C-alpha positions in Angstrom: 8.1 -0.5 17.9 11.8 -1.3 16.4 12.4 -4.6 14.8 14.9 -6.5 12.4 14.5 -7.5 9.4 16.5 -11.2 9.7 17.3 -11.0 5.5 19.7 -8.6 5.4 19.3 -6.7 9.1 17.9 -3.5 7.8 15.5 -1.5 11.2 12.1 -1.8 10.7 10.0 0.4 13.1 6.9 -0.5 12.6 3.5 0.9 13.5 -0.2 1.7 13.1 -1.3 4.5 11.0 -4.6 4.2 12.2 -4.2 3.6 16.1 -1.3 6.6 15.8 -4.3 9.1 13.9 -6.9 7.6 17.2 -4.6 7.6 20.4 -3.6 11.4 19.3 -7.3 12.5 18.4 -6.0 13.5 14.4 -3.5 16.1 16.7 -0.1 16.3 14.4 1.8 17.4 17.3 0.7 13.6 18.9 1.0 11.8 15.8 4.8 12.9 15.8 5.6 12.5 19.3 3.6 9.2 19.6 5.9 7.7 16.2 8.6 9.8 17.9 7.5 7.4 21.5 8.0 4.0 18.7 11.4 5.2 17.0 13.1 5.6 21.0 10.7 2.1 22.8 9.2 1.4 25.3 9.7 2.7 28.8 12.8 4.9 26.8 13.4 8.6 27.9 12.6 10.4 25.4 14.1 13.7 26.5 15.4 15.7 30.2 12.8 18.7 29.0 9.7 19.9 26.9 12.4 22.2 25.1 14.3 19.5 23.8 11.6 17.4 23.0 10.0 20.2 21.2 13.6 21.2 19.0 14.1 17.3 18.5 11.5 16.6 16.4 10.8 20.7 15.4 6.5 20.8 17.8 5.2 23.5 18.9 3.9 22.1 22.1 3.5 18.4 23.5 -0.4 18.0 24.1 -1.6 17.2 27.2 -3.7 14.2 26.7 -0.5 12.0 25.7 0.0 12.7 29.6 -3.5 11.5 30.6 -3.6 8.9 28.3 -0.2 7.5 30.1 1.5 7.1 26.4 4.0 10.0 28.4 5.4 10.4 31.8 7.5 13.2 33.3 10.5 10.3 36.0 13.2 11.9 37.9 12.6 15.0 35.0 12.9 13.3 31.9 9.9 12.7 29.9 9.5 8.7 29.0 7.9 7.3 26.5 5.1 4.3 27.5 3.5 4.4 24.1 3.6 0.8 21.7 1.4 0.0 18.5 -0.8 -3.5 19.0 -1.6 -3.7 15.4 1.9 -3.5 13.7 0.4 -2.6 10.3 3.6 -0.5 8.2 6.7 0.4 8.7 9.9 2.9 7.8 13.1 2.3 7.8 14.7 5.8 8.6 13.7 7.8 10.7 15.7 11.3 9.8 12.8 12.8 8.4 11.1 13.5 11.6 14.0 15.6 12.9 13.6 17.7 9.7 12.7 21.1 10.3 9.9 21.2 7.7 5.7 22.2 9.0 4.6 19.0 10.8 1.7 18.5 8.7 4.4 17.8 6.0 5.8 14.6 7.9 2.3 13.7 9.3 1.2 13.9 6.0 4.7 11.2 4.7 3.9 8.7 8.1 0.6 8.6 6.4 2.1 7.7 2.8 4.2 5.7 4.4 0.6 3.7 5.5 0.1 2.8 2.5 3.0 0.7 1.9 2.2 -3.3 2.9 4.2 -4.5 5.9 5.4 -7.1 3.3 6.5 -4.7 0.8 10.8 -4.3 0.9 10.3 -1.4 -1.8 10.5 2.0 -2.0 7.8 3.5 -3.4 3.7 3.2 -3.3 1.3 3.3 -6.5 0.2 6.7 -7.4 -3.5 5.9 -7.8 -3.1 4.5 -3.9 -3.8 8.4 -2.7 -5.5 11.2 -4.0 -3.4 15.0 -5.8 -2.8 16.3 -3.1 -0.6 13.9 -1.3 1.2 14.2 -4.2 3.3 17.5 -3.5 4.7 15.9 0.0 8.6 17.0 -0.2 9.1 13.6 1.4 8.5 12.0 -1.8 9.3 11.5 -5.3 6.2 10.8 -8.1 8.0 9.1 -11.2 6.7 6.6 -13.9 3.0 6.3 -11.9 5.3 5.9 -9.2 5.4 7.8 -5.4 9.2 7.1 -3.9 9.8 7.6 -0.3 13.0 9.5 -0.6 14.1 9.4 2.5 13.8 5.9 2.7 15.8 5.9 -0.3 18.4 7.7 1.3 18.5 4.7 3.7 18.8 2.6 1.7 22.1 4.1 -0.7 23.9 5.2 2.0 23.6 0.9 2.7 25.4 -0.2 0.5 
């Protein structure tokens, strides 16, 4: 789900970590596919072929459960999004991380870390004590002064200025 912040015009992509996990059965490829659905929008084409989606998201497969549950469907040779976030609780402003050629687990872990930021907060960090030590090694975050900084969010913010 996309929304524009009325104060500064920033695009925010909203999601719910618990919904993503539940709707994907904790499958990392499915979590990324569903997140991409939220970025692109409801009832919008995601790709012309499965292979295009694999390449775009750097995933190995599209779980068939996403089609069975009707979160995705084929129409005129295109994969179409039918996924919506029902209860928004988290957001990100830079969707670029989803396209990076890094392990899927790192991207999903980053979504998990972002979910610790309150929806009402606009800062690009969370206190380190919000998460355990293994999550502090994610390539998309930087630990400094007892805070975990979200690097893609900072890049987006700097690019705007």
